[in-house]
C-alpha positions, 0 to 999 in steps of 0.5 A: 900488881900484887897486893901489899903484904899487910893486906895478905895478913889481913886476909889470913886473919879474916880466914882465921876469924871465919874458921872461929865463926867470928863473922863480925871480925871477918866482916871488919877485916874485909872492910879494912881490905876494901878501904885500901882498894882491894876486894877479897875473894874466897877460893877453894885453897884460900883467898885472892885479893883483887884490886878494885877498879875506881871506874864503874862498869855499866852493862847498859845505859839504863842502869846508870843511877843518879849521882849523889846530892851535891852542894855545888850548882854545876856538873861537867859531863864528858863523853869519852870515846877513846883518846884517854890521855886527852880526857885526863888532861881536860879533866885535870884542867877543870879541877885546877880552875873549878870545884864543879862536880865531874862525871865521865861516861867512857864508851871503851874500857877505861881503867886508866881513867881511874887516876882522875876519880875523887870525891867530886869526879865519877867515871863510868865505863859503858859496855854498850854504846847507844850513841852520843845523843843517848849518852848526853841525855843520860848524863843530864838526867843523872846529874844532881845539880841544877846546871850541867855542862856537856863538854868535849874532852878536846876542850881544856880550862885555862881559867875559871869558866864556871863562875861567869857561866853560872852567873848568867844561868842564874839570871834565868834569861838564858837556858844555855850558855856556850863558848862556840856557836852562831847564827843560822844563815837564812840566806843560804837556806839554813845550810850553814851557821855564822859565828858572830862572836859573843852575844845571843845566838841560835846554836851552841856547840858541845865543845862547852855547852852549859845548860839549865837541866830542867829546861833541857829535859823539858825541851826533850833533850838531845835526839836519841837518833843522833849516834854521832855528835856532829850537828846533834848539838845544833839540833838540840839548840834549835829544840831549845829555841823552839821551846822559847829558850834563849842561848848565849855565846860567851868569851870564856877561858877555854882552849881546844886541842885536836878534836878527835871526835871529828878528825880521827873518826872514819870519814864515811861514818862521820859524813853520813851521820853528820848529814843525817843529823843536819837533814833533821834540822832542815826538815823540822826547823828550816823556815821557822824564823820566828824561833831564831835570835835577833840578827846581828 
């Protein structure tokens, strides 16, 4: 898409200013062009205007910088691995029902996600995907709010899910609040989790996983060996429990569409990585019933 003619006029005026060595005016004209979403690039026969991407591309996850300070208390952090239309639907539903900060980490080219960018929504494209656990930890670390929701783009808001979660987290009785979770089934040797509905639980799932940022980082964050999400959220839940944290499952105005991270992931990869994540749970936590929530 070519730049508007008015920007080409500014570009020509900038060239003239540079020829007259009026560099202050040239810089001013460059900034005017930038404010309209374009970057001016000098070339041998004049200049080119390139549309600036609203999505920030990062070569390596270690180069992610802290988000700007915010007056809000909650950041919704979303890891997007393709299926951008679903992510856009999810993000727009958050905006409809909340004024929370939103940060998106996309592991595939994400120029189309620029449509959701605004003063409270940042989108980063990560060129090298280090895996789900490292992405989740990075989002936790760069958030400028005391609480962070790790959320899957298959989840959408149908109402205000932020206020009730903030109310609970601010009480400091629970370090994490979620929408789906359950109690470890002791009778089958920790091989499954039973959903008992709203109440105190052993594990929460990352469809919507709201965390006290400081408590989450103090517990060691998500396991960086978890390159796939499945069971990594359960392992992290038990890390929180091991650190004497309490977890709460709530009924919240949320809905879930097709979970592409499960149903559209290559089956052998999905099953192998899920097993690796769950094997770590069994190895580290099985039998440590003292860390579990009261049975109900």
